[in-house]
PyMOL Python script that loads the backbone (N, CA, C, O; Angstrom):
from pymol import cmd

cmd.read_pdbstr("""\
ATOM      1  N   MET A   1     108.497  -2.995  28.179  1.00  0.00           N
ATOM      2  CA  MET A   1     107.386  -2.500  28.912  1.00  0.00           C
ATOM      3  C   MET A   1     107.460  -0.969  28.991  1.00  0.00           C
ATOM      4  O   MET A   1     108.522  -0.391  29.220  1.00  0.00           O
ATOM      5  N   ILE A   2     106.321  -0.343  28.797  1.00  0.00           N
ATOM      6  CA  ILE A   2     106.248   1.117  28.852  1.00  0.00           C
ATOM      7  C   ILE A   2     105.484   1.492  30.122  1.00  0.00           C
ATOM      8  O   ILE A   2     104.394   0.980  30.377  1.00  0.00           O
ATOM      9  N   ASN A   3     106.069   2.391  30.914  1.00  0.00           N
ATOM     10  CA  ASN A   3     105.385   2.914  32.114  1.00  0.00           C
ATOM     11  C   ASN A   3     105.027   4.374  31.848  1.00  0.00           C
ATOM     12  O   ASN A   3     105.688   5.041  31.053  1.00  0.00           O
ATOM     13  N   TYR A   4     104.009   4.858  32.494  1.00  0.00           N
ATOM     14  CA  TYR A   4     103.606   6.247  32.290  1.00  0.00           C
ATOM     15  C   TYR A   4     103.586   6.947  33.636  1.00  0.00           C
ATOM     16  O   TYR A   4     103.244   6.352  34.658  1.00  0.00           O
ATOM     17  N   TYR A   5     103.949   8.186  33.623  1.00  0.00           N
ATOM     18  CA  TYR A   5     104.045   9.007  34.849  1.00  0.00           C
ATOM     19  C   TYR A   5     103.428  10.409  34.557  1.00  0.00           C
ATOM     20  O   TYR A   5     103.426  10.901  33.429  1.00  0.00           O
ATOM     21  N   ALA A   6     102.922  10.992  35.621  1.00  0.00           N
ATOM     22  CA  ALA A   6     102.402  12.339  35.511  1.00  0.00           C
ATOM     23  C   ALA A   6     103.005  13.173  36.643  1.00  0.00           C
ATOM     24  O   ALA A   6     103.021  12.748  37.797  1.00  0.00           O
ATOM     25  N   LEU A   7     103.496  14.357  36.301  1.00  0.00           N
ATOM     26  CA  LEU A   7     103.967  15.313  37.283  1.00  0.00           C
ATOM     27  C   LEU A   7     102.938  16.421  37.369  1.00  0.00           C
ATOM     28  O   LEU A   7     102.438  16.891  36.347  1.00  0.00           O
ATOM     29  N   TRP A   8     102.616  16.844  38.592  1.00  0.00           N
ATOM     30  CA  TRP A   8     101.674  17.917  38.734  1.00  0.00           C
ATOM     31  C   TRP A   8     102.429  19.112  39.262  1.00  0.00           C
ATOM     32  O   TRP A   8     103.066  19.071  40.314  1.00  0.00           O
ATOM     33  N   ILE A   9     102.334  20.188  38.483  1.00  0.00           N
ATOM     34  CA  ILE A   9     103.024  21.441  38.865  1.00  0.00           C
ATOM     35  C   ILE A   9     101.902  22.481  38.906  1.00  0.00           C
ATOM     36  O   ILE A   9     101.498  23.007  37.869  1.00  0.00           O
ATOM     37  N   PRO A  10     101.400  22.774  40.114  1.00  0.00           N
ATOM     38  CA  PRO A  10     100.265  23.707  40.207  1.00  0.00           C
ATOM     39  C   PRO A  10     100.482  25.074  39.551  1.00  0.00           C
ATOM     40  O   PRO A  10      99.551  25.638  38.975  1.00  0.00           O
ATOM     41  N   SER A  11     101.700  25.606  39.636  1.00  0.00           N
ATOM     42  CA  SER A  11     101.977  26.915  39.024  1.00  0.00           C
ATOM     43  C   SER A  11     101.912  26.870  37.531  1.00  0.00           C
ATOM     44  O   SER A  11     101.851  27.914  36.881  1.00  0.00           O
ATOM     45  N   TYR A  12     101.923  25.659  36.955  1.00  0.00           N
ATOM     46  CA  TYR A  12     101.884  25.512  35.520  1.00  0.00           C
ATOM     47  C   TYR A  12     100.539  25.948  34.961  1.00  0.00           C
ATOM     48  O   TYR A  12     100.411  26.166  33.757  1.00  0.00           O
ATOM     49  N   LYS A  13      99.506  26.081  35.846  1.00  0.00           N
ATOM     50  CA  LYS A  13      98.209  26.555  35.371  1.00  0.00           C
ATOM     51  C   LYS A  13      98.245  28.020  34.938  1.00  0.00           C
ATOM     52  O   LYS A  13      97.478  28.431  34.068  1.00  0.00           O
ATOM     53  N   GLU A  14      99.147  28.814  35.553  1.00  0.00           N
ATOM     54  CA  GLU A  14      99.236  30.197  35.278  1.00  0.00           C
ATOM     55  C   GLU A  14     100.148  30.502  34.085  1.00  0.00           C
ATOM     56  O   GLU A  14      99.847  31.379  33.275  1.00  0.00           O
ATOM     57  N   GLU A  15     101.236  29.791  33.987  1.00  0.00           N
ATOM     58  CA  GLU A  15     102.158  30.009  32.920  1.00  0.00           C
ATOM     59  C   GLU A  15     103.060  28.742  32.761  1.00  0.00           C
ATOM     60  O   GLU A  15     103.194  27.934  33.680  1.00  0.00           O
ATOM     61  N   ALA A  16     103.649  28.618  31.590  1.00  0.00           N
ATOM     62  CA  ALA A  16     104.533  27.450  31.381  1.00  0.00           C
ATOM     63  C   ALA A  16     105.690  27.509  32.385  1.00  0.00           C
ATOM     64  O   ALA A  16     106.303  28.561  32.565  1.00  0.00           O
ATOM     65  N   PRO A  17     105.980  26.407  33.020  1.00  0.00           N
ATOM     66  CA  PRO A  17     107.090  26.372  33.973  1.00  0.00           C
ATOM     67  C   PRO A  17     108.418  26.675  33.286  1.00  0.00           C
ATOM     68  O   PRO A  17     108.633  26.282  32.139  1.00  0.00           O
ATOM     69  N   LYS A  18     109.268  27.345  33.960  1.00  0.00           N
ATOM     70  CA  LYS A  18     110.617  27.654  33.457  1.00  0.00           C
ATOM     71  C   LYS A  18     111.566  26.665  34.125  1.00  0.00           C
ATOM     72  O   LYS A  18     111.544  26.491  35.344  1.00  0.00           O
ATOM     73  N   ILE A  19     112.369  26.044  33.340  1.00  0.00           N
ATOM     74  CA  ILE A  19     113.416  25.126  33.872  1.00  0.00           C
ATOM     75  C   ILE A  19     114.485  25.980  34.479  1.00  0.00           C
ATOM     76  O   ILE A  19     115.102  26.787  33.784  1.00  0.00           O
ATOM     77  N   GLN A  20     114.717  25.829  35.725  1.00  0.00           N
ATOM     78  CA  GLN A  20     115.719  26.656  36.476  1.00  0.00           C
ATOM     79  C   GLN A  20     117.163  26.174  36.238  1.00  0.00           C
ATOM     80  O   GLN A  20     118.090  26.965  36.061  1.00  0.00           O
ATOM     81  N   ARG A  21     117.302  24.872  36.245  1.00  0.00           N
ATOM     82  CA  ARG A  21     118.656  24.280  36.046  1.00  0.00           C
ATOM     83  C   ARG A  21     118.482  23.118  35.082  1.00  0.00           C
ATOM     84  O   ARG A  21     117.532  22.339  35.158  1.00  0.00           O
ATOM     85  N   LYS A  22     119.430  23.041  34.185  1.00  0.00           N
ATOM     86  CA  LYS A  22     119.395  21.958  33.158  1.00  0.00           C
ATOM     87  C   LYS A  22     119.891  20.645  33.803  1.00  0.00           C
ATOM     88  O   LYS A  22     119.442  19.565  33.421  1.00  0.00           O
ATOM     89  N   LYS A  23     120.815  20.736  34.777  1.00  0.00           N
ATOM     90  CA  LYS A  23     121.383  19.510  35.330  1.00  0.00           C
ATOM     91  C   LYS A  23     121.079  19.407  36.827  1.00  0.00           C
ATOM     92  O   LYS A  23     121.034  20.393  37.562  1.00  0.00           O
ATOM     93  N   LEU A  24     120.871  18.134  37.234  1.00  0.00           N
ATOM     94  CA  LEU A  24     120.733  17.795  38.664  1.00  0.00           C
ATOM     95  C   LEU A  24     122.153  17.344  39.081  1.00  0.00           C
ATOM     96  O   LEU A  24     122.691  16.376  38.543  1.00  0.00           O
ATOM     97  N   GLU A  25     122.747  18.077  40.060  1.00  0.00           N
ATOM     98  CA  GLU A  25     124.014  17.700  40.543  1.00  0.00           C
ATOM     99  C   GLU A  25     123.891  16.358  41.164  1.00  0.00           C
ATOM    100  O   GLU A  25     122.811  16.010  41.641  1.00  0.00           O
ATOM    101  N   GLU A  26     124.951  15.569  41.189  1.00  0.00           N
ATOM    102  CA  GLU A  26     124.961  14.270  41.723  1.00  0.00           C
ATOM    103  C   GLU A  26     124.645  14.286  43.200  1.00  0.00           C
ATOM    104  O   GLU A  26     125.241  15.063  43.945  1.00  0.00           O
ATOM    105  N   VAL A  27     123.706  13.434  43.654  1.00  0.00           N
ATOM    106  CA  VAL A  27     123.383  13.302  45.098  1.00  0.00           C
ATOM    107  C   VAL A  27     123.507  11.846  45.459  1.00  0.00           C
ATOM    108  O   VAL A  27     123.379  10.961  44.613  1.00  0.00           O
ATOM    109  N   SER A  28     123.760  11.611  46.734  1.00  0.00           N
ATOM    110  CA  SER A  28     123.788  10.259  47.286  1.00  0.00           C
ATOM    111  C   SER A  28     122.587  10.143  48.240  1.00  0.00           C
ATOM    112  O   SER A  28     122.324  11.010  49.073  1.00  0.00           O
ATOM    113  N   LEU A  29     121.873   9.011  48.065  1.00  0.00           N
ATOM    114  CA  LEU A  29     120.712   8.762  48.919  1.00  0.00           C
ATOM    115  C   LEU A  29     120.931   7.428  49.644  1.00  0.00           C
ATOM    116  O   LEU A  29     121.463   6.467  49.089  1.00  0.00           O
ATOM    117  N   GLN A  30     120.498   7.416  50.900  1.00  0.00           N
ATOM    118  CA  GLN A  30     120.604   6.206  51.670  1.00  0.00           C
ATOM    119  C   GLN A  30     119.505   6.301  52.767  1.00  0.00           C
ATOM    120  O   GLN A  30     119.570   7.122  53.682  1.00  0.00           O
ATOM    121  N   ASP A  31     118.491   5.408  52.618  1.00  0.00           N
ATOM    122  CA  ASP A  31     117.331   5.536  53.524  1.00  0.00           C
ATOM    123  C   ASP A  31     117.491   4.826  54.844  1.00  0.00           C
ATOM    124  O   ASP A  31     116.809   5.159  55.813  1.00  0.00           O
ATOM    125  N   ILE A  32     118.387   3.844  54.902  1.00  0.00           N
ATOM    126  CA  ILE A  32     118.681   3.188  56.217  1.00  0.00           C
ATOM    127  C   ILE A  32     120.180   3.140  56.415  1.00  0.00           C
ATOM    128  O   ILE A  32     120.930   2.959  55.456  1.00  0.00           O
ATOM    129  N   PRO A  33     120.627   3.302  57.663  1.00  0.00           N
ATOM    130  CA  PRO A  33     122.081   3.239  57.937  1.00  0.00           C
ATOM    131  C   PRO A  33     122.671   1.892  57.461  1.00  0.00           C
ATOM    132  O   PRO A  33     122.040   0.848  57.628  1.00  0.00           O
ATOM    133  N   ASP A  34     123.816   1.918  56.901  1.00  0.00           N
ATOM    134  CA  ASP A  34     124.472   0.717  56.376  1.00  0.00           C
ATOM    135  C   ASP A  34     123.753  -0.011  55.266  1.00  0.00           C
ATOM    136  O   ASP A  34     124.108  -1.140  54.926  1.00  0.00           O
ATOM    137  N   GLY A  35     122.692   0.659  54.668  1.00  0.00           N
ATOM    138  CA  GLY A  35     121.970   0.097  53.569  1.00  0.00           C
ATOM    139  C   GLY A  35     122.680   0.510  52.216  1.00  0.00           C
ATOM    140  O   GLY A  35     123.751   1.117  52.188  1.00  0.00           O
ATOM    141  N   ASP A  36     121.999   0.135  51.146  1.00  0.00           N
ATOM    142  CA  ASP A  36     122.522   0.525  49.837  1.00  0.00           C
ATOM    143  C   ASP A  36     122.606   2.014  49.670  1.00  0.00           C
ATOM    144  O   ASP A  36     121.736   2.744  50.146  1.00  0.00           O
ATOM    145  N   THR A  37     123.644   2.482  48.997  1.00  0.00           N
ATOM    146  CA  THR A  37     123.773   3.855  48.643  1.00  0.00           C
ATOM    147  C   THR A  37     123.418   4.036  47.165  1.00  0.00           C
ATOM    148  O   THR A  37     123.959   3.338  46.308  1.00  0.00           O
ATOM    149  N   ILE A  38     122.538   4.944  46.873  1.00  0.00           N
ATOM    150  CA  ILE A  38     122.119   5.209  45.520  1.00  0.00           C
ATOM    151  C   ILE A  38     122.611   6.569  45.155  1.00  0.00           C
ATOM    152  O   ILE A  38     122.302   7.558  45.819  1.00  0.00           O
ATOM    153  N   ARG A  39     123.392   6.620  44.078  1.00  0.00           N
ATOM    154  CA  ARG A  39     123.874   7.887  43.525  1.00  0.00           C
ATOM    155  C   ARG A  39     122.986   8.212  42.381  1.00  0.00           C
ATOM    156  O   ARG A  39     122.649   7.341  41.579  1.00  0.00           O
ATOM    157  N   LEU A  40     122.582   9.500  42.283  1.00  0.00           N
ATOM    158  CA  LEU A  40     121.566   9.921  41.296  1.00  0.00           C
ATOM    159  C   LEU A  40     122.054  11.237  40.677  1.00  0.00           C
ATOM    160  O   LEU A  40     122.529  12.133  41.374  1.00  0.00           O
ATOM    161  N   LYS A  41     121.922  11.325  39.355  1.00  0.00           N
ATOM    162  CA  LYS A  41     122.209  12.573  38.681  1.00  0.00           C
ATOM    163  C   LYS A  41     121.354  12.617  37.431  1.00  0.00           C
ATOM    164  O   LYS A  41     120.862  11.575  37.000  1.00  0.00           O
ATOM    165  N   GLY A  42     121.159  13.774  36.836  1.00  0.00           N
ATOM    166  CA  GLY A  42     120.291  13.856  35.672  1.00  0.00           C
ATOM    167  C   GLY A  42     120.259  15.179  35.025  1.00  0.00           C
ATOM    168  O   GLY A  42     120.895  16.121  35.500  1.00  0.00           O
ATOM    169  N   GLU A  43     119.534  15.289  33.945  1.00  0.00           N
ATOM    170  CA  GLU A  43     119.356  16.554  33.255  1.00  0.00           C
ATOM    171  C   GLU A  43     118.010  16.575  32.579  1.00  0.00           C
ATOM    172  O   GLU A  43     117.398  15.539  32.318  1.00  0.00           O
ATOM    173  N   ILE A  44     117.563  17.792  32.300  1.00  0.00           N
ATOM    174  CA  ILE A  44     116.238  17.979  31.643  1.00  0.00           C
ATOM    175  C   ILE A  44     116.467  18.924  30.430  1.00  0.00           C
ATOM    176  O   ILE A  44     117.218  19.895  30.524  1.00  0.00           O
ATOM    177  N   ASP A  45     115.827  18.626  29.337  1.00  0.00           N
ATOM    178  CA  ASP A  45     115.907  19.464  28.159  1.00  0.00           C
ATOM    179  C   ASP A  45     114.904  20.585  28.335  1.00  0.00           C
ATOM    180  O   ASP A  45     113.710  20.335  28.506  1.00  0.00           O
ATOM    181  N   LYS A  46     115.387  21.833  28.294  1.00  0.00           N
ATOM    182  CA  LYS A  46     114.492  23.010  28.557  1.00  0.00           C
ATOM    183  C   LYS A  46     113.389  23.173  27.517  1.00  0.00           C
ATOM    184  O   LYS A  46     112.354  23.765  27.823  1.00  0.00           O
ATOM    185  N   ASP A  47     113.571  22.676  26.317  1.00  0.00           N
ATOM    186  CA  ASP A  47     112.579  22.863  25.273  1.00  0.00           C
ATOM    187  C   ASP A  47     111.554  21.715  25.235  1.00  0.00           C
ATOM    188  O   ASP A  47     110.349  21.942  25.129  1.00  0.00           O
ATOM    189  N   SER A  48     112.077  20.460  25.325  1.00  0.00           N
ATOM    190  CA  SER A  48     111.183  19.344  25.144  1.00  0.00           C
ATOM    191  C   SER A  48     110.705  18.758  26.489  1.00  0.00           C
ATOM    192  O   SER A  48     109.805  17.919  26.501  1.00  0.00           O
ATOM    193  N   PHE A  49     111.295  19.189  27.622  1.00  0.00           N
ATOM    194  CA  PHE A  49     110.956  18.753  28.950  1.00  0.00           C
ATOM    195  C   PHE A  49     111.380  17.261  29.145  1.00  0.00           C
ATOM    196  O   PHE A  49     111.003  16.655  30.148  1.00  0.00           O
ATOM    197  N   GLU A  50     112.127  16.690  28.238  1.00  0.00           N
ATOM    198  CA  GLU A  50     112.551  15.268  28.368  1.00  0.00           C
ATOM    199  C   GLU A  50     113.638  15.177  29.475  1.00  0.00           C
ATOM    200  O   GLU A  50     114.507  16.040  29.600  1.00  0.00           O
ATOM    201  N   ILE A  51     113.541  14.098  30.258  1.00  0.00           N
ATOM    202  CA  ILE A  51     114.404  13.936  31.389  1.00  0.00           C
ATOM    203  C   ILE A  51     115.302  12.701  31.214  1.00  0.00           C
ATOM    204  O   ILE A  51     114.834  11.624  30.844  1.00  0.00           O
ATOM    205  N   HIS A  52     116.559  12.879  31.479  1.00  0.00           N
ATOM    206  CA  HIS A  52     117.544  11.735  31.443  1.00  0.00           C
ATOM    207  C   HIS A  52     118.083  11.641  32.866  1.00  0.00           C
ATOM    208  O   HIS A  52     118.783  12.546  33.319  1.00  0.00           O
ATOM    209  N   LEU A  53     117.765  10.545  33.588  1.00  0.00           N
ATOM    210  CA  LEU A  53     118.272  10.277  34.904  1.00  0.00           C
ATOM    211  C   LEU A  53     119.272   9.129  34.821  1.00  0.00           C
ATOM    212  O   LEU A  53     119.124   8.181  34.049  1.00  0.00           O
ATOM    213  N   GLN A  54     120.318   9.269  35.675  1.00  0.00           N
ATOM    214  CA  GLN A  54     121.291   8.182  35.763  1.00  0.00           C
ATOM    215  C   GLN A  54     121.360   7.837  37.239  1.00  0.00           C
ATOM    216  O   GLN A  54     121.332   8.719  38.096  1.00  0.00           O
ATOM    217  N   TYR A  55     121.452   6.519  37.535  1.00  0.00           N
ATOM    218  CA  TYR A  55     121.573   6.060  38.944  1.00  0.00           C
ATOM    219  C   TYR A  55     122.559   4.947  39.062  1.00  0.00           C
ATOM    220  O   TYR A  55     122.766   4.191  38.113  1.00  0.00           O
ATOM    221  N   GLN A  56     123.168   4.832  40.199  1.00  0.00           N
ATOM    222  CA  GLN A  56     124.157   3.811  40.498  1.00  0.00           C
ATOM    223  C   GLN A  56     123.884   3.330  41.923  1.00  0.00           C
ATOM    224  O   GLN A  56     123.765   4.146  42.837  1.00  0.00           O
ATOM    225  N   ILE A  57     123.785   2.005  42.123  1.00  0.00           N
ATOM    226  CA  ILE A  57     123.557   1.402  43.396  1.00  0.00           C
ATOM    227  C   ILE A  57     124.885   0.846  43.891  1.00  0.00           C
ATOM    228  O   ILE A  57     125.486  -0.016  43.250  1.00  0.00           O
ATOM    229  N   ASN A  58     125.341   1.351  45.045  1.00  0.00           N
ATOM    230  CA  ASN A  58     126.685   1.048  45.592  1.00  0.00           C
ATOM    231  C   ASN A  58     127.707   1.362  44.509  1.00  0.00           C
ATOM    232  O   ASN A  58     127.725   2.487  44.008  1.00  0.00           O
ATOM    233  N   ASN A  59     128.540   0.432  44.134  1.00  0.00           N
ATOM    234  CA  ASN A  59     129.549   0.673  43.120  1.00  0.00           C
ATOM    235  C   ASN A  59     129.295  -0.084  41.831  1.00  0.00           C
ATOM    236  O   ASN A  59     130.232  -0.451  41.122  1.00  0.00           O
ATOM    237  N   SER A  60     128.007  -0.321  41.524  1.00  0.00           N
ATOM    238  CA  SER A  60     127.707  -1.037  40.280  1.00  0.00           C
ATOM    239  C   SER A  60     127.817  -0.061  39.122  1.00  0.00           C
ATOM    240  O   SER A  60     128.223   1.088  39.295  1.00  0.00           O
ATOM    241  N   GLU A  61     127.450  -0.536  37.934  1.00  0.00           N
ATOM    242  CA  GLU A  61     127.506   0.335  36.731  1.00  0.00           C
ATOM    243  C   GLU A  61     126.361   1.396  36.850  1.00  0.00           C
ATOM    244  O   GLU A  61     125.422   1.246  37.632  1.00  0.00           O
ATOM    245  N   TRP A  62     126.495   2.446  36.049  1.00  0.00           N
ATOM    246  CA  TRP A  62     125.489   3.466  35.992  1.00  0.00           C
ATOM    247  C   TRP A  62     124.354   2.974  35.080  1.00  0.00           C
ATOM    248  O   TRP A  62     124.585   2.437  33.997  1.00  0.00           O
ATOM    249  N   TYR A  63     123.125   3.178  35.561  1.00  0.00           N
ATOM    250  CA  TYR A  63     121.908   2.839  34.769  1.00  0.00           C
ATOM    251  C   TYR A  63     121.271   4.137  34.248  1.00  0.00           C
ATOM    252  O   TYR A  63     121.416   5.195  34.860  1.00  0.00           O
ATOM    253  N   HIS A  64     120.582   4.046  33.141  1.00  0.00           N
ATOM    254  CA  HIS A  64     120.017   5.231  32.504  1.00  0.00           C
ATOM    255  C   HIS A  64     118.504   5.088  32.369  1.00  0.00           C
ATOM    256  O   HIS A  64     118.007   4.026  31.994  1.00  0.00           O
ATOM    257  N   LEU A  65     117.791   6.135  32.670  1.00  0.00           N
ATOM    258  CA  LEU A  65     116.337   6.245  32.528  1.00  0.00           C
ATOM    259  C   LEU A  65     116.050   7.434  31.629  1.00  0.00           C
ATOM    260  O   LEU A  65     116.488   8.545  31.926  1.00  0.00           O
ATOM    261  N   TYR A  66     115.317   7.224  30.524  1.00  0.00           N
ATOM    262  CA  TYR A  66     114.944   8.314  29.635  1.00  0.00           C
ATOM    263  C   TYR A  66     113.438   8.504  29.661  1.00  0.00           C
ATOM    264  O   TYR A  66     112.677   7.692  29.134  1.00  0.00           O
ATOM    265  N   PHE A  67     113.022   9.615  30.297  1.00  0.00           N
ATOM    266  CA  PHE A  67     111.575   9.942  30.376  1.00  0.00           C
ATOM    267  C   PHE A  67     111.239  10.815  29.197  1.00  0.00           C
ATOM    268  O   PHE A  67     111.822  11.887  29.035  1.00  0.00           O
ATOM    269  N   THR A  68     110.309  10.380  28.366  1.00  0.00           N
ATOM    270  CA  THR A  68     109.868  11.128  27.182  1.00  0.00           C
ATOM    271  C   THR A  68     108.606  11.865  27.534  1.00  0.00           C
ATOM    272  O   THR A  68     107.617  11.270  27.963  1.00  0.00           O
ATOM    273  N   CYS A  69     108.649  13.193  27.345  1.00  0.00           N
ATOM    274  CA  CYS A  69     107.460  14.015  27.605  1.00  0.00           C
ATOM    275  C   CYS A  69     106.407  13.713  26.535  1.00  0.00           C
ATOM    276  O   CYS A  69     106.682  13.912  25.352  1.00  0.00           O
ATOM    277  N   THR A  70     105.219  13.244  26.903  1.00  0.00           N
ATOM    278  CA  THR A  70     104.220  12.863  25.916  1.00  0.00           C
ATOM    279  C   THR A  70     103.118  13.937  25.799  1.00  0.00           C
ATOM    280  O   THR A  70     102.455  14.026  24.765  1.00  0.00           O
ATOM    281  N   ASP A  71     102.922  14.746  26.846  1.00  0.00           N
ATOM    282  CA  ASP A  71     101.881  15.750  26.819  1.00  0.00           C
ATOM    283  C   ASP A  71     102.084  16.752  27.926  1.00  0.00           C
ATOM    284  O   ASP A  71     102.578  16.416  29.003  1.00  0.00           O
ATOM    285  N   ARG A  72     101.705  17.978  27.659  1.00  0.00           N
ATOM    286  CA  ARG A  72     101.717  19.073  28.668  1.00  0.00           C
ATOM    287  C   ARG A  72     100.370  19.733  28.608  1.00  0.00           C
ATOM    288  O   ARG A  72      99.945  20.221  27.561  1.00  0.00           O
ATOM    289  N   GLN A  73      99.690  19.746  29.756  1.00  0.00           N
ATOM    290  CA  GLN A  73      98.363  20.338  29.796  1.00  0.00           C
ATOM    291  C   GLN A  73      98.418  21.510  30.749  1.00  0.00           C
ATOM    292  O   GLN A  73      98.443  21.344  31.969  1.00  0.00           O
ATOM    293  N   GLN A  74      98.435  22.702  30.170  1.00  0.00           N
ATOM    294  CA  GLN A  74      98.573  23.909  30.996  1.00  0.00           C
ATOM    295  C   GLN A  74      97.314  24.163  31.827  1.00  0.00           C
ATOM    296  O   GLN A  74      97.391  24.776  32.892  1.00  0.00           O
ATOM    297  N   THR A  75      96.131  23.690  31.340  1.00  0.00           N
ATOM    298  CA  THR A  75      94.897  23.946  32.062  1.00  0.00           C
ATOM    299  C   THR A  75      94.815  23.306  33.421  1.00  0.00           C
ATOM    300  O   THR A  75      94.153  23.848  34.306  1.00  0.00           O
ATOM    301  N   ASP A  76      95.470  22.154  33.631  1.00  0.00           N
ATOM    302  CA  ASP A  76      95.417  21.548  34.948  1.00  0.00           C
ATOM    303  C   ASP A  76      96.768  21.321  35.571  1.00  0.00           C
ATOM    304  O   ASP A  76      96.829  20.756  36.663  1.00  0.00           O
ATOM    305  N   GLY A  77      97.862  21.726  34.943  1.00  0.00           N
ATOM    306  CA  GLY A  77      99.192  21.682  35.576  1.00  0.00           C
ATOM    307  C   GLY A  77      99.876  20.346  35.463  1.00  0.00           C
ATOM    308  O   GLY A  77     100.847  20.121  36.185  1.00  0.00           O
ATOM    309  N   PHE A  78      99.446  19.448  34.615  1.00  0.00           N
ATOM    310  CA  PHE A  78     100.059  18.128  34.500  1.00  0.00           C
ATOM    311  C   PHE A  78     101.037  18.074  33.320  1.00  0.00           C
ATOM    312  O   PHE A  78     100.801  18.642  32.254  1.00  0.00           O
ATOM    313  N   ILE A  79     102.137  17.371  33.560  1.00  0.00           N
ATOM    314  CA  ILE A  79     103.074  17.037  32.477  1.00  0.00           C
ATOM    315  C   ILE A  79     103.174  15.483  32.500  1.00  0.00           C
ATOM    316  O   ILE A  79     103.425  14.881  33.544  1.00  0.00           O
ATOM    317  N   PHE A  80     102.972  14.870  31.330  1.00  0.00           N
ATOM    318  CA  PHE A  80     102.922  13.432  31.229  1.00  0.00           C
ATOM    319  C   PHE A  80     104.174  12.908  30.573  1.00  0.00           C
ATOM    320  O   PHE A  80     104.698  13.498  29.628  1.00  0.00           O
ATOM    321  N   TYR A  81     104.661  11.754  31.105  1.00  0.00           N
ATOM    322  CA  TYR A  81     105.904  11.119  30.630  1.00  0.00           C
ATOM    323  C   TYR A  81     105.657   9.645  30.387  1.00  0.00           C
ATOM    324  O   TYR A  81     104.793   9.016  30.997  1.00  0.00           O
ATOM    325  N   SER A  82     106.438   9.133  29.486  1.00  0.00           N
ATOM    326  CA  SER A  82     106.523   7.650  29.292  1.00  0.00           C
ATOM    327  C   SER A  82     107.950   7.260  29.498  1.00  0.00           C
ATOM    328  O   SER A  82     108.868   8.038  29.241  1.00  0.00           O
ATOM    329  N   LEU A  83     108.147   5.989  29.987  1.00  0.00           N
ATOM    330  CA  LEU A  83     109.451   5.474  30.268  1.00  0.00           C
ATOM    331  C   LEU A  83     109.435   4.040  29.771  1.00  0.00           C
ATOM    332  O   LEU A  83     108.681   3.206  30.272  1.00  0.00           O
ATOM    333  N   GLU A  84     110.281   3.756  28.771  1.00  0.00           N
ATOM    334  CA  GLU A  84     110.314   2.417  28.217  1.00  0.00           C
ATOM    335  C   GLU A  84     111.463   1.675  28.889  1.00  0.00           C
ATOM    336  O   GLU A  84     112.587   2.174  28.937  1.00  0.00           O
ATOM    337  N   MET A  85     111.172   0.454  29.419  1.00  0.00           N
ATOM    338  CA  MET A  85     112.172  -0.347  30.098  1.00  0.00           C
ATOM    339  C   MET A  85     112.152  -1.737  29.491  1.00  0.00           C
ATOM    340  O   MET A  85     111.122  -2.220  29.019  1.00  0.00           O
ATOM    341  N   GLU A  86     113.311  -2.360  29.515  1.00  0.00           N
ATOM    342  CA  GLU A  86     113.423  -3.712  29.064  1.00  0.00           C
ATOM    343  C   GLU A  86     112.720  -4.595  30.117  1.00  0.00           C
ATOM    344  O   GLU A  86     112.682  -4.237  31.293  1.00  0.00           O
ATOM    345  N   ASP A  87     112.168  -5.743  29.698  1.00  0.00           N
ATOM    346  CA  ASP A  87     111.490  -6.621  30.611  1.00  0.00           C
ATOM    347  C   ASP A  87     112.368  -7.079  31.735  1.00  0.00           C
ATOM    348  O   ASP A  87     111.908  -7.185  32.871  1.00  0.00           O
ATOM    349  N   ASP A  88     113.666  -7.365  31.445  1.00  0.00           N
ATOM    350  CA  ASP A  88     114.566  -7.871  32.466  1.00  0.00           C
ATOM    351  C   ASP A  88     114.861  -6.763  33.553  1.00  0.00           C
ATOM    352  O   ASP A  88     115.203  -7.093  34.689  1.00  0.00           O
ATOM    353  N   GLU A  89     114.728  -5.505  33.197  1.00  0.00           N
ATOM    354  CA  GLU A  89     114.953  -4.408  34.132  1.00  0.00           C
ATOM    355  C   GLU A  89     113.787  -4.366  35.148  1.00  0.00           C
ATOM    356  O   GLU A  89     114.009  -4.189  36.346  1.00  0.00           O
ATOM    357  N   THR A  90     112.582  -4.526  34.667  1.00  0.00           N
ATOM    358  CA  THR A  90     111.441  -4.491  35.553  1.00  0.00           C
ATOM    359  C   THR A  90     111.383  -5.753  36.422  1.00  0.00           C
ATOM    360  O   THR A  90     110.974  -5.673  37.580  1.00  0.00           O
ATOM    361  N   GLU A  91     111.774  -6.886  35.905  1.00  0.00           N
ATOM    362  CA  GLU A  91     111.771  -8.129  36.631  1.00  0.00           C
ATOM    363  C   GLU A  91     112.774  -8.076  37.822  1.00  0.00           C
ATOM    364  O   GLU A  91     112.467  -8.567  38.909  1.00  0.00           O
ATOM    365  N   LYS A  92     113.970  -7.477  37.609  1.00  0.00           N
ATOM    366  CA  LYS A  92     114.949  -7.479  38.709  1.00  0.00           C
ATOM    367  C   LYS A  92     114.493  -6.542  39.846  1.00  0.00           C
ATOM    368  O   LYS A  92     114.957  -6.686  40.977  1.00  0.00           O
ATOM    369  N   ASP A  93     113.593  -5.589  39.558  1.00  0.00           N
ATOM    370  CA  ASP A  93     113.098  -4.744  40.659  1.00  0.00           C
ATOM    371  C   ASP A  93     112.039  -5.442  41.478  1.00  0.00           C
ATOM    372  O   ASP A  93     111.824  -5.115  42.645  1.00  0.00           O
ATOM    373  N   ILE A  94     111.363  -6.430  40.848  1.00  0.00           N
ATOM    374  CA  ILE A  94     110.312  -7.174  41.513  1.00  0.00           C
ATOM    375  C   ILE A  94     110.871  -8.246  42.488  1.00  0.00           C
ATOM    376  O   ILE A  94     110.363  -8.475  43.585  1.00  0.00           O
ATOM    377  N   VAL A  95     111.929  -8.861  42.007  1.00  0.00           N
ATOM    378  CA  VAL A  95     112.573 -10.016  42.764  1.00  0.00           C
ATOM    379  C   VAL A  95     113.159  -9.559  44.018  1.00  0.00           C
ATOM    380  O   VAL A  95     113.724 -10.358  44.763  1.00  0.00           O
TER     381      VAL A  95
END
""", "prot")
cmd.dss("prot")
cmd.show_as("cartoon", "prot")
cmd.util.cbc("prot")
cmd.orient("prot")
């Protein structure tokens, strides 16, 4: 299954955005006390704008998401991405 996403960067209308950091330092997220802890890290390619995110829920294995930049429209500030996922990955999020 392929999912599509759009990022809106208003300043992109004036000039191409500059990637400030190639890597996202690892962060831990937890939205409710004593709930699941999600560890997240990633990187972005400065030339292609492609994004590689990795996440881990509690102490499970690390999962990978590869966002492919499909289009950049400087006139309205949007950057478009596609994300291909296996059917079993999307099903486990629904259940």
